[in-house]
N, C-alpha and C positions, 0 to 999 in steps of 0.2 A: 504493499500499499504506499509505503513512504518513498519507494523508487518511482512509483507511478506519479505521485505527486510532484516529486522532484523533476521528473521529466517534462511533466505539464508546465512548470514554472519555467524551467530552461527553455522550452520550446516558445513559450509567450515571450520572454526576453530576448530571444534571438530572433524572433518574427518583428519585434519591435524596432530591433536595431536595424534590420532591412527595410523598415519603414521610417527611416531617420527623416526623409524628405517631407513626411507628413507632419511629423513632430516638429520640424523646422518651421514649417508653414504655420502651424496653430501657434507655435510660441511668438513669431514675428506678428500674427493677428493679434494676439493678446496684448504685446507692447504698443501697437498702433492703436488698438482700441482704448486702452487705458489713458493714453495721451492724445486722443482725438481732439481736434480743435484747440490743441495748446500750442502756441507759437514756439516755445522751447522744447517742448516733448520730454524725454527722459532726462534731458539735461537738467531738469529742476531738482532732480534727485542728486545729480553731480554738483550743482550749486551749493545745495543743502550740505552735502558731504564736504565739500572743500571749505564752507564756512566753519563747520564743526571741527575739522581737522586744525584749522588755523586757531581757533579759539581755545580748543584743549591744548595745542601744542605750545601756545604761549603761555598758558596758565601753568600746566604741568611741567613744561620745560624749566620754568623758574623754581617751582616746587622743589623738583628733583635737582636743580642746579647742574642741568644737562646743557651743553652746548646745542643751539639749534641745528647746526649742521649735522649733527648725530641723532637727536630726538625727533625731529620733525619728519625726516624720511621714513624712520623707524614706525612712527605713529601712523603716517599716511599710508605705508603698505599694509600695516596689521589691520586698520580700520577699513580700508577698502575691500580686504579679502574677508574680514569678518562679516561685512555687509552681505558678500555673496552665501558664506557658509550659513548665516543665521536666516536670511530670507529663503534659501533652498530648504532648510530643515523645517522652518514654519509653514512654508506653502506645501511642503511634502505631506504634512499632517492633513491637509484637505485636498491632496492630490486627486483622490477617487471621488471625494464628495462633491468637488466643484465640477467634476466631469460627469456628473449623474446622468444627464440628458443623454450624452454619446454614448456612455457604457449600457444604458438601457435601449438605445435604438440601433447602434452600429456594432457589429462584430469585428472590431479592430483589438489588437493585442493591448492588453491593459496596461502594460509598461510604457506604452506610447504617451500616455499622460504624465508618466513620471520624466520622460525625456523632454516632453513639451515644457514643464515647468523649470527644468534645470536649463534648457536653452534660453528660455526667457529671462531667467536671473543672470545668465551668462552674457546675454546683450546688455542688460543694464550695468553689470560688472565692467564690461568693456567701456562703457561711458564713463563710468567713475574712475577707471584706471588712468583716464587722461590727466587726472590731477596729480599722478605721482611725479611725471617728468617736470611739471610746473613747479612742483615742491623742490626737486633738486635744482632746478634752475635758479630759484628764489635764495636758495642756501649755498648756491655755488659749488654744488657736488656733482661729479660726472658720473655717468652710467657706463660700466665696464662689461667686458664679454661675459663676466660670470652671471649676468642678467639673464643669458639664454637659458641657463639652468631652470630658471622660474617656469618653463614652458612644460618639461616633463612634470615639474611639481604640480603645477595647476592641473594637468591631465589626471594625476594620481588623486588630488582632492576632488576631482569630479567623479572618478570612479568610486569614492568613498561616500560622496553625497548622494549618488544614485541608489546605493543599497540602503543608507539611511532614510532617504525619502520613501523608498518602496516599503520598508518595514512600517514606517510610521503611517504611510497612507492606508495600509491594511488594518493596522490596529486601531487607528482613529476613525476608520469607517464604522468600526464597531462600537467603540467607547469614545462619544463625542466630547466628553470633558476634557480629553488627553491633550488637545492643541494648547490650552491654557496652562497647563502643567509644564508642557515643553517649552513654551515661550518663557515661562518662570526660570526653568533650569538653564536656558540658553542665556538669560540675563545674568544669573550668578556666574556661569561659565565665562562670560565675557570679562567679569572683574578679576576671576580666578587665573586667567591666561594674560600673559605679557602682551597686551595690545595698548594700553595706555601708561605701562610702567615697564622699565628695562628689566631684563632677567638677572644682570649683575647686581641689581639693588637689592636682592634677596639675601637673607642669610642662607650660608651653605646647607643647614639642616632643612630648610624649607624648599630649597631648590629640588630636592628629591621628590616632594609631595606636589609642587605646583609647575614643575617643568618636566622631570623623567617621567613622573606617574600620570601626567597630563596628555591624553592622545591629541588634543586640539592644539596644544603648543608645538607638537611635531608636525602636524599638518600645516600650521601656519608657518613654521620655519623653512619647509621645502620650498615655499613660494616667495616668502619675504627675504631670507638670507641671501639669494643670489641677487635680488635687487639692490641690496645694501653692499654688494661687492664681497660677500662672504660665500662659503660653500656650506651647504647643510651638512650635519655630521651623518656618520653611517647610521647612528641611532636614530635620528630623524627619519631616514628613509626606511630603515628596518621597522620601525614602529607603524609608520604610515602604511607601507606594504603589507604587513602582518594583519593590520586593522582591516585592510581591503579583503584579504583572504578570508579571514574570520567572519567579517560582516557579511559577504557574499554568500558563505555558506549558510548563515542564519537567515539571510534574506530569501534564498531558494527554499528553505525549509518552511518558513512562516508563508510565503507567497503560494507555494505548492499546496500547503495544508488548506489555506482559506481562500483560495483563488475562486473556487465555484461559489462561494457565498457572497462576494463582494457586492454583486449587482442586487442581492436582496438587502444587504445592509445600507446601501446608499439611497 
């Protein structure tokens, strides 16, 4: 029974990847619909993010007594990426619920709806990423070739976000109170992960708990470190890769077990 469920889940995921053009079209349509009749469009989010980065950077930079050339790019890369992570996970909670009409009317792979929300958030992330080179320009800091390593880092982050969104979409379709809990947990993780504070500001004993044992720190590092001219550690890559393997094993189990009930739950 378990093998049958796993094969069904895997077949759905593979079929959805073959329908990537459909997911891409739906994602673009979502972004266009959300900012319809807006002169600036999704760049409103970029403007808002830029103002927030500038405000927090000035205040916390002085609190931590960190040079702006070090702290502002660190903060910008972290906040831009965290915007992608938190939005994808939060929207993943309602991934199937929001697609109720399509799920009940069209026989398309269910994972298409997960790809759709990930692509939508990746588009917005691309808009926000424009802020980072502007921050580097403002502090007079160059962008070196190490920045290219952020591309495989982002790919691995998206692989992790896909299984997270898939599991949450299944569970939240059944338990409608869970999205609020997930949003609260993400808010706590935002403060526990070095986004607004520098890792070296922690005492050594705290680094074990808030850095080494925090999977979100490793996910952030494989993208942020190359943009700051550094290379992620082997531990960053190992934890992020291991998280993807274990997470996808869990996602296939959960999705396969409850896939047939999703249409009734939504």
